C-alpha positions in Angstrom: 69.6 -296.9 -31.8 73.4 -297.7 -31.4 74.7 -299.4 -28.4 76.2 -297.0 -26.5 73.6 -294.5 -27.0 71.9 -293.1 -23.5 67.9 -293.9 -23.6 65.8 -291.1 -23.6 61.9 -290.0 -22.6 60.3 -288.4 -25.8 61.7 -284.7 -24.5 65.1 -285.6 -24.7 65.5 -286.3 -21.4 68.0 -289.5 -19.9 65.9 -291.7 -18.5 66.5 -295.2 -16.3 64.4 -297.6 -18.2 64.9 -300.5 -15.8 62.3 -299.4 -12.8 59.6 -296.5 -12.2 59.8 -293.9 -9.5 58.5 -295.5 -6.3 58.5 -294.5 -2.8 60.9 -296.0 -1.5 62.0 -300.0 -2.6 58.5 -301.5 -2.3 55.9 -298.3 -2.3 53.8 -297.1 -4.5 54.7 -295.9 -8.2 54.4 -291.5 -8.2 52.3 -290.5 -11.2 55.1 -287.7 -11.3 57.0 -290.4 -13.4 57.1 -288.6 -16.6 59.0 -291.6 -18.4 56.7 -294.1 -16.8 53.7 -292.1 -17.6 55.1 -290.8 -21.5 55.6 -295.1 -22.1 52.7 -296.5 -20.9 50.5 -293.2 -22.7 52.4 -294.1 -26.2 52.4 -297.9 -26.0 48.3 -297.6 -25.4 48.1 -295.5 -28.7 50.9 -297.5 -31.0 48.2 -298.6 -32.6 46.6 -296.7 -35.5 43.0 -297.9 -37.3 43.7 -301.0 -39.2 42.7 -300.3 -42.9 38.8 -301.6 -43.9 40.4 -303.1 -46.6 44.0 -304.0 -47.9 44.7 -304.4 -44.1 47.9 -307.5 -44.7 50.6 -306.2 -46.5 54.3 -306.7 -47.4 56.4 -303.7 -49.1 59.4 -302.4 -50.7 61.3 -300.0 -52.2 62.8 -300.0 -55.5 63.0 -297.7 -58.9 61.2 -297.4 -61.9 62.9 -296.9 -65.3 61.7 -295.2 -68.7 62.3 -297.8 -71.5 60.9 -296.7 -74.5 60.6 -292.8 -75.3 56.5 -291.9 -75.4 56.8 -288.2 -74.8 54.4 -287.9 -77.9 51.6 -289.7 -75.3 52.1 -287.8 -72.6 54.2 -284.7 -70.9 54.2 -286.9 -67.3 58.5 -285.9 -66.7 58.8 -289.7 -65.0 57.8 -291.3 -68.2 60.1 -289.7 -70.5 63.6 -289.4 -71.6 64.7 -293.6 -71.8 66.8 -294.5 -69.1 65.2 -291.9 -66.6 65.0 -293.2 -63.0 62.3 -292.4 -60.6 62.7 -293.7 -56.6 59.3 -295.6 -56.1 57.6 -297.8 -53.2 55.4 -300.7 -53.5 53.0 -302.2 -51.0 51.0 -305.3 -51.6 48.3 -306.5 -50.1 45.3 -308.4 -49.6 42.3 -307.3 -49.6 39.4 -308.8 -47.4 41.6 -310.3 -44.6 42.3 -308.5 -41.4 46.2 -307.7 -40.9 46.3 -311.0 -38.9 44.9 -313.3 -41.8 47.2 -315.9 -44.2 48.6 -314.4 -47.2 47.3 -317.7 -49.1 43.5 -317.1 -48.8 41.6 -316.5 -51.1 41.8 -312.9 -52.2 42.2 -310.4 -55.0 45.8 -308.9 -54.5 46.1 -305.0 -54.3 49.9 -303.7 -55.6 49.9 -300.1 -55.0 53.1 -298.5 -56.6 54.2 -295.1 -55.2 56.7 -292.6 -57.7 58.6 -289.5 -56.3 58.8 -287.6 -59.2 59.6 -283.7 -59.8 56.7 -283.0 -60.2 54.8 -284.2 -57.2 54.2 -287.7 -56.2 51.9 -290.2 -58.3 50.6 -293.3 -57.5 49.1 -296.6 -59.0 46.7 -298.2 -57.3 46.1 -301.4 -59.1 45.1 -304.9 -58.5 46.6 -308.5 -59.1 43.3 -308.7 -61.9 42.5 -306.6 -64.4 38.8 -306.3 -63.7 36.6 -305.3 -60.5 33.4 -307.0 -59.2 31.6 -304.4 -59.2 31.7 -300.7 -61.2 29.5 -298.0 -59.1 31.7 -297.1 -56.0 28.0 -296.4 -54.5 28.3 -300.6 -54.0 31.4 -300.6 -52.6 31.2 -300.0 -48.7 27.9 -303.0 -49.2 30.2 -305.5 -51.4 33.2 -304.7 -48.7 30.5 -305.8 -46.0 29.8 -309.2 -47.8 33.5 -309.8 -47.8 34.0 -309.2 -44.2 32.7 -311.4 -40.6 28.8 -311.3 -40.1 28.2 -308.3 -37.9 26.2 -310.8 -35.3 28.2 -314.0 -35.6 31.4 -312.4 -36.4 32.3 -315.7 -39.0 32.6 -315.6 -42.4 29.0 -316.1 -44.2 29.5 -317.8 -47.8 25.7 -317.4 -48.0 26.5 -313.2 -47.7 29.3 -313.6 -50.1 27.5 -315.6 -52.4 24.2 -313.6 -52.4 25.5 -309.9 -53.2 27.6 -311.8 -56.2 24.5 -313.1 -57.6 22.6 -310.3 -57.1 25.2 -308.1 -59.0 26.0 -310.6 -61.9 28.2 -308.3 -63.6 31.1 -309.3 -61.5 31.1 -312.9 -63.3 34.5 -311.7 -65.2 36.4 -311.3 -61.9 34.5 -314.1 -60.0 35.7 -316.3 -62.6 39.6 -315.0 -62.1 39.5 -315.2 -58.1 37.9 -318.7 -57.9 41.1 -319.5 -60.7 44.3 -320.9 -59.2 45.1 -316.7 -59.8 43.2 -316.1 -56.8 46.1 -318.1 -54.9 49.4 -316.6 -56.0 52.6 -318.7 -54.8 54.4 -315.8 -54.7 54.3 -311.6 -55.0 57.2 -311.8 -57.1 55.5 -314.0 -59.7 52.0 -312.0 -60.1 51.2 -309.0 -62.8 49.7 -306.1 -61.5 46.7 -304.1 -63.2 45.4 -300.6 -62.9 41.9 -301.9 -64.0 40.7 -298.2 -64.5 41.1 -296.7 -67.3 42.9 -293.7 -67.9 44.1 -290.7 -70.1 48.1 -289.5 -71.3 48.5 -286.0 -72.3 50.9 -284.9 -74.2 52.4 -281.2 -74.2 50.3 -280.2 -76.4 47.3 -281.0 -74.6 46.3 -284.1 -76.5 45.2 -287.2 -75.1 44.7 -290.3 -75.5 43.2 -293.6 -73.5 45.3 -296.0 -72.1 45.8 -299.1 -69.6 48.4 -299.9 -67.1 49.7 -303.3 -66.9 52.7 -304.2 -65.4 54.0 -308.6 -66.2 56.2 -309.8 -63.6 59.5 -311.0 -64.9 59.8 -313.6 -62.9 56.5 -315.7 -64.5 53.1 -316.6 -62.9 53.2 -319.4 -59.7 50.2 -320.1 -58.2 48.7 -322.6 -55.5 46.0 -325.5 -55.9 43.2 -324.5 -52.7 44.6 -327.3 -51.1 48.4 -325.8 -51.4 46.6 -322.5 -50.0 45.2 -324.0 -47.1 48.5 -326.0 -45.8 50.7 -323.3 -46.2 48.5 -320.9 -44.8 48.0 -322.6 -41.7 51.4 -323.7 -41.1 52.9 -319.8 -42.2 50.7 -317.3 -42.7 53.3 -314.9 -43.6 54.3 -317.1 -46.4 54.7 -314.6 -49.4 55.5 -311.7 -46.9 58.7 -313.6 -46.1 59.2 -314.6 -49.5 59.4 -311.4 -50.5 61.5 -309.8 -47.9 64.0 -313.1 -48.0 64.5 -312.6 -51.7 65.3 -308.4 -51.6 67.2 -309.6 -48.8 69.4 -311.8 -50.3 69.9 -309.2 -53.7 67.2 -311.4 -55.8 65.3 -308.1 -56.4 61.6 -309.1 -58.7 61.1 -306.9 -61.7 58.0 -305.8 -64.0 57.4 -305.1 -67.4 55.4 -301.9 -67.5 53.4 -301.9 -70.8 50.3 -299.5 -71.8 47.7 -300.4 -74.2 46.2 -297.2 -76.2 42.9 -296.0 -77.9 42.1 -293.2 -79.7 39.6 -291.3 -78.0 37.6 -291.8 -80.9 37.4 -295.2 -80.7 35.8 -295.1 -77.3 31.9 -295.1 -78.8 33.0 -297.5 -81.3 33.6 -300.4 -78.5 30.5 -302.7 -77.9 30.7 -301.7 -73.8 31.7 -298.7 -71.8 35.6 -298.3 -72.0 35.3 -296.6 -68.9 33.5 -300.0 -67.2 36.2 -301.6 -65.1 34.6 -304.9 -65.4 36.1 -305.4 -69.1 38.9 -305.5 -71.0 40.2 -304.5 -74.0 41.3 -307.0 -76.7 44.9 -307.3 -76.8 44.6 -308.2 -80.2 43.0 -304.9 -80.5 45.0 -302.8 -78.4 48.2 -304.5 -77.8 50.7 -303.9 -75.1 53.4 -301.4 -75.7 56.6 -301.9 -73.4 57.4 -298.4 -71.8 59.3 -298.9 -68.5 60.1 -301.1 -65.7 60.3 -301.4 -62.3 62.2 -303.0 -59.5 62.1 -303.8 -56.1 65.5 -303.4 -54.3 65.3 -302.6 -50.7 63.4 -303.4 -47.9 61.6 -301.3 -44.9 64.2 -300.5 -42.4 60.8 -299.7 -40.1 57.6 -302.0 -41.1 55.4 -299.0 -39.5 56.8 -296.3 -40.5 57.4 -297.4 -44.3 54.3 -300.0 -45.1 51.7 -299.5 -42.7 52.1 -295.5 -42.5 51.9 -295.3 -47.0 49.1 -294.2 -48.3 48.4 -293.9 -51.6 45.4 -292.8 -53.9 44.4 -292.8 -57.9 43.8 -289.0 -57.2 47.4 -288.2 -56.9 48.7 -287.4 -60.5 51.3 -285.1 -62.2 51.0 -283.5 -65.3 50.5 -285.9 -68.2 48.2 -288.3 -66.4 44.1 -287.4 -65.7 41.2 -289.2 -65.0 38.3 -290.3 -66.5 34.7 -290.7 -66.0 34.5 -294.4 -64.5 31.9 -294.6 -61.9 34.6 -296.7 -60.0 37.5 -294.1 -60.1 35.6 -291.1 -59.6 34.6 -292.6 -55.9 38.3 -294.0 -55.2 39.6 -290.4 -56.1 38.0 -289.2 -53.1 37.7 -292.4 -50.5 41.4 -293.2 -50.5 42.7 -289.7 -49.6 39.5 -289.3 -46.5 40.8 -292.6 -45.5 44.3 -291.6 -44.9 42.9 -288.4 -43.1 41.0 -290.8 -40.6 43.6 -293.0 -40.2 46.7 -291.1 -40.2 45.3 -287.6 -39.5 44.7 -284.6 -42.2 48.8 -283.9 -42.2 49.5 -287.5 -43.5 51.7 -286.4 -46.6 53.6 -285.0 -44.2 55.2 -288.5 -43.1 58.6 -289.0 -44.5 56.9 -292.1 -46.8 54.2 -289.9 -48.4 56.3 -286.6 -48.5 57.1 -285.5 -52.0 60.7 -284.7 -53.3 59.0 -282.3 -55.4 58.8 -279.3 -53.2 55.4 -278.7 -51.4 53.7 -274.9 -51.9 49.8 -274.5 -50.7 47.9 -272.6 -48.2 47.2 -275.5 -46.1 48.1 -275.2 -42.3 47.7 -276.6 -39.0 45.6 -280.2 -37.9 47.4 -283.3 -35.9 51.0 -283.4 -36.6 52.0 -281.1 -38.6 55.6 -280.5 -38.8 55.7 -278.7 -42.2 53.7 -276.0 -41.0 55.1 -272.5 -42.8 53.8 -269.9 -40.7 55.9 -267.0 -41.9 53.2 -266.4 -45.1 50.0 -265.9 -45.7 47.7 -268.5 -45.4 46.0 -267.6 -48.6 46.7 -267.6 -52.7 47.3 -264.4 -54.4 48.8 -262.0 -51.7 49.4 -258.7 -52.2 51.9 -258.9 -49.3 54.5 -261.6 -50.0 57.8 -259.9 -51.6 58.1 -263.4 -53.7 54.6 -264.7 -53.7 54.3 -268.2 -55.3 52.9 -268.4 -58.8 49.1 -269.4 -59.6 49.2 -272.1 -62.8 46.7 -270.6 -65.2 44.1 -273.0 -65.4 43.0 -272.8 -69.2 46.2 -274.7 -70.6 45.9 -278.2 -69.8 49.4 -279.0 -70.0 50.5 -275.9 -67.6 47.4 -276.7 -64.8 47.7 -279.5 -62.3 46.7 -282.9 -64.0 43.2 -282.1 -66.4 43.1 -281.6 -69.8 39.5 -280.4 -70.9 37.4 -283.3 -72.2 33.1 -282.2 -73.2 30.7 -284.5 -71.0 26.9 -284.6 -71.3 24.1 -286.4 -70.7 21.2 -285.8 -68.6 21.6 -286.0 -64.6 19.9 -289.3 -62.8 20.8 -292.6 -60.3 21.4 -294.9 -63.9 21.9 -298.5 -63.5 22.8 -300.5 -66.1 21.2 -303.6 -67.5 22.8 -306.6 -67.3 23.5 -307.9 -71.3 24.6 -311.0 -71.8 26.5 -310.6 -74.6 28.4 -307.8 -72.9 28.7 -308.8 -68.7 29.2 -312.0 -69.4 31.0 -313.0 -72.6 34.3 -311.8 -71.4 33.9 -314.2 -69.0 32.6 -317.1 -71.8 35.9 -316.2 -73.3 38.1 -316.1 -70.1 36.6 -320.1 -69.6 37.0 -320.7 -73.5 41.0 -319.9 -73.2 41.8 -322.2 -69.8 43.5 -325.4 -70.1 41.2 -328.6 -69.1 43.3 -328.4 -65.8 42.7 -324.7 -64.9 39.1 -325.5 -65.6 38.8 -328.1 -63.3 40.7 -326.0 -60.8 38.1 -323.7 -61.1 35.1 -325.5 -61.0 36.5 -327.1 -57.7 37.6 -323.7 -56.0 33.6 -322.5 -56.7 31.9 -325.9 -55.8 33.7 -325.7 -52.2 32.7 -322.5 -51.6 29.7 -322.2 -53.6 28.2 -325.5 -52.2 27.7 -323.8 -48.7 25.2 -321.6 -49.6 21.3 -321.7 -49.6 19.6 -323.4 -52.5 18.4 -320.4 -54.0 21.8 -318.4 -54.1 24.0 -321.1 -55.7 20.7 -321.6 -58.0 21.2 -317.8 -59.1 24.8 -317.6 -59.3 25.0 -320.8 -61.1 23.2 -319.4 -64.0 25.2 -316.7 -64.0 28.2 -319.1 -64.8 26.2 -320.7 -67.3 25.0 -317.4 -69.1 28.5 -317.0 -69.8 29.5 -320.7 -71.1 26.8 -323.3 -70.5 29.4 -325.8 -70.0 31.0 -323.5 -67.3 27.5 -324.0 -65.5 27.1 -326.9 -65.8 30.4 -328.4 -64.5 30.0 -325.7 -61.4 26.7 -327.5 -60.7 27.6 -331.1 -61.3 31.1 -330.6 -58.7 28.5 -328.5 -56.2 26.6 -331.9 -56.4 29.4 -334.5 -55.9 30.6 -332.0 -52.7 27.2 -332.2 -51.4 26.5 -336.1 -51.8 29.9 -336.3 -49.7 
């Protein structure tokens, strides 16, 4: 608003913002005062439902630039053509905390990036860890419930937290990362992001390879110890949000190198574990990182609510050249993310400016709340003979011309399959991580776990310590000893 602009009601009519319409100077307020009613009614509705997860976030605009040619791997236009730039928007968040929680809390960080490509929006909905706690989406609501407040006490409860994890030991790898100092990053600019899920890259011939995306911070890595995180979170709960905003504002733009791991389709059945299991990583020795591009964040939002709070990301937002896989967690997210956006923002959430594609949107969806892009001059069904120039329907048997899907053979007997926990698969990678940690990192990890797990009932502690021992005997022994020290204080 410019200094000399006339203040108006929502219908554009000029109004007096300094007083209500009343009967005399001291008389009662008149209900005919539209501006008063409109202003109060809008104020009553200023808050939309908070995200169940990823409620606390920072955001920024930027661009993605192609640095290496991968046209032999994918036909996605925004990923091909060295030097090509695509505008993007990133939202970086904690996972379990409320919107007013501290930035420094021990938590994974969500790192979502929306690319505004000429073929439609493509979202990478990532975390700052390469793995996750669970591998089946049916457990996700239960897992998040254990990270939230107890429904009776409205307090965080370590017993609930560890009871769930101890009963789902495939979480041991992610728990090891979370309770290391990586669980308390000192800067959003100085942490990596991982897609986690295995995706498919599809080239112009309809051939595909499996890939994993990695985004590596050019600013390096920096984490807090638990003591530093608690201290700074008490002094400034918005510390990380402020750090990102101020660096971008002064022109110190953060940058990430984007790389991929590549796997041939025939390698899938040779691996010792399911490559679609998000609790696992691929060996960088066998599947090295190949740089493909970079993205830079160079502009802060002008309106936090409109750009950060109303931004909506989903792994189902893909473009030709990228395709999904049978990953059970990914399959659940494909539905859950757009569904929560329809709940929070309305069925037309993709018409909001921050979510609107730069590519033309031509479909037969109509009406619903806030439908301000609602072409009513065309029939609302496909292949109408009444239109002089009807939109084209792509041929679905050509994988490079259809939306995103490339044919792949899948087979099996339907059923609700629970994968058995296996020593050499579900604990091995956590043990390998323990072995490559520095002694300082091991000390911090054990200390951080002991403080939190030590608050739990003994049988829960015993069960979880058993999982750490299965990952590596020394790991579990040191956690057990550190807890004993904490309890003896």
